[in-house]
N, C-alpha and C positions, 0 to 999 in steps of 0.2 A: 171560597175553594181557591187554593193556589194553583195557578196555571203551570201544567208542566213543560219544562223545557224540552225544545225540540231537538234531534240530533243535528240539523242544520246549525242551530244556535250554539249547541256546545261546541261543535266544529270552529264555528267563526270566534268563540271565546278561547279556544285551545291553539288555533294555527299559528298565531305569533311564536308560541312556544318551540315550533317546529324550527324556525329561523334561528332561533338561540341556542337549541340544542344542537343542529347541524354544523353552526359556526363554531360552537365550543369544541365538538367532536373532532372536526377535521382540523382545526388548528391545534390541538393536543397530538392528534397522531403525526401530524406534518414535523410538529417540533421534536417529538420522539424520535421521529425516522432520520430526521435531520442530524440529531445528536448520534445517532448509532450508526451514521453513514460512513463508508469508506470506499471510495473510489477506484477505478481500474489502476490508477498511478498511487494508491493507497492515500490520496488526498482526503482532507477533511470537507464537509459540505459547507458551500458558501453561498449566501442567497445573492451575491455579486456576480457568480459567474458558473452556477449550475441552475438547470432548469427546473422546474417542480416535478415534472414526469421522471426525471432520473431517480427519485424517490421510489418510483414503482418498478425500476427495472430490475427485473429476476437476475440473480447470479452476481448482482453488482451490490445493490442496496441490502443490508440486512434485514429490514424491515419492508421489504418490497410487498410480500404477501398482505400485511396489515394495511399499508397505504392503500393498495389496489382496491381491499374491502371496503376502506374507509371512503374511497371514491364513489364506490356503488351505492353505498347506505347514503351518501349526501346526495347524490342525485335523486334517490328514492325520497329523502326528505324535502328536496327542492320543490317537487311537483305538488303535493298537497299545499305546502307554504303558498304558492304562485296560484292556487285553485282559491284557497282561503282569502288571498289578499284581492283576487278579482272579484270574489263575490262580496266580499265587504264593501268595497268601493262601489261596485255595481253599475258600471259604466261601459260604454262601448270601448274606450281606450282600455279599461282594466281587462275587459274579456280578451281583446288582443293581445295584452300582456300575458294573461295566463295562457293563451294558446301557444306562444312562442316560449313561455316560461316552461310548459311541460315539455316541448322540444330540447331545451337546454338542460332540462333534469334527465331526460333520457341520453344525451351525448355526454353529460356528465359521467352517468354509471358507465357508459361505454369506455370512458378514458381508463377506468378500472378493468373492464373486462379485455380490453386491448393495451396492455403495457408496451413501453419502448421496444421490446423485445421483438415484436411485432409490428415494424414501424409504419408499414403503408397505412394500414387501418387506424393506427394510432394517431397519425398525422392529421387524417381526414377526420377522425372523431373529434380531436381536440380543436380544430380549425372551427368546426361547426358549433362546437361548445361556445367558443369564443363570439361567433357571430350571432347565436342565439341570445347568449348573454348580454350582448350589446343591444340587441332588440328588447330584451325583455326589461332591462333597467330603463331604457328610453319610454318605451310604452307606459310603464308604471308611474314614470316621472310625470310625463303628459297628464296621466289619469289623475293624480295627485294634484297638480295645478289646475285642472280643468273642475274640479269638484265646486259646487256652487254652495254659497254661504250657508245655507241652511241643511246641507247634506255633508257635512265635512266628516269622514270616517277616518280619515289618516292626516295628522297634521300637516301643514303646507311645507313645513320646513323640512319635511323627509325628502323633498324634491333635491336638497342639496346632496345628499347621499347619491341620488340617482345620477346627479350631475357630474360627480367625481366618479362613479362608476363608468359612465358613459365615455368620459374623458380617457379614463384608463383603457378600457376596451379599443376606442377609437384609434388612439396612438399606436397601442400593440399591434392591431391588425394592420393598420397602414405600413408600419415599418417592417412587418413580419413579410410583406411581399417584396421587400428589397433585399435581394440576395447577399448574404454575408454582413449585413448591417451590424457595424460595431464588432466585429471579428470574423470568425470562421462560418462556413455555413451550418446551421444548426440541424439541417436535414442530412447532414452527411456524418455517418458515425464517427469517420476518422477525424472529424474535426474535434473531439474531445481530447484527442493526444495534444493538441496545441491550444490548450484552452487560456484565453486572456485573462488577466486578472480581473478587469471589469468587462462583462458581456452585456452590451446595452440592452438586448433582447431578451435575455434572462431577466435582467433588473425590471423591464417593463412587464414581463409576464408575471412576476411577484407583486407589481403593482396592481395587477387585475386582479390578484388573489385577495390582496388587502382591502381593495375598494369593494369588491364582492361582499366579504365577510362584514365591513362596515355597513354596507347596504343593507344585508340580512339584519343585523342588529339594529341598525338606525331606524329602519321602517318599522320594525316589530316594536321599538319602544315609542315610536309615535302613533301607534293605533289608539283611536278613540272608540270606547265601546258605544255599541247602540243602547238606546233606552229599552 
């Protein structure tokens, strides 16, 4: 008689799809929001000098509501993905990664709940997402490398995606603490009236986004199924 698949086994089979779906969804929404964007000076959106959160600024971005909703959904998908990844690897490092990853998912959703129009909670929520994102990718990277030879659940090449994400998060957080790095102070709304052609901190923030999407997709594609 064939054994029935348990809910836990079904979840472990399906959780990689959450990473793929979340990455595809937020990437499509960001592309659409960027193409329909027109700033306060009627400027088009540029990945070289606009911050991601500007796509969610109500009253400025035409697709702000869609972008903010996508951030909430992305955070909601981030949480079960990290839970599934932690259960699949099944180590102390992966459990720690899950705990921090759940926090990152909550703060990711918080960015959608607190757009740039409400700047103080938006800044706090965003910075905590970056901090938790750094911790999540770092801990899961260690968990992947620490797998024993007879218990490989995620191919160890996946650690390269963690390394790229950790580097992106680390550099961004380090330079975000330097007031006015690469141009005006991004915490001052008046700074956007004198936007430089190349805003280093904005470029670094986008590098974090692309590294995170690659981490989701890369790790999902490196999953080895249990027997």
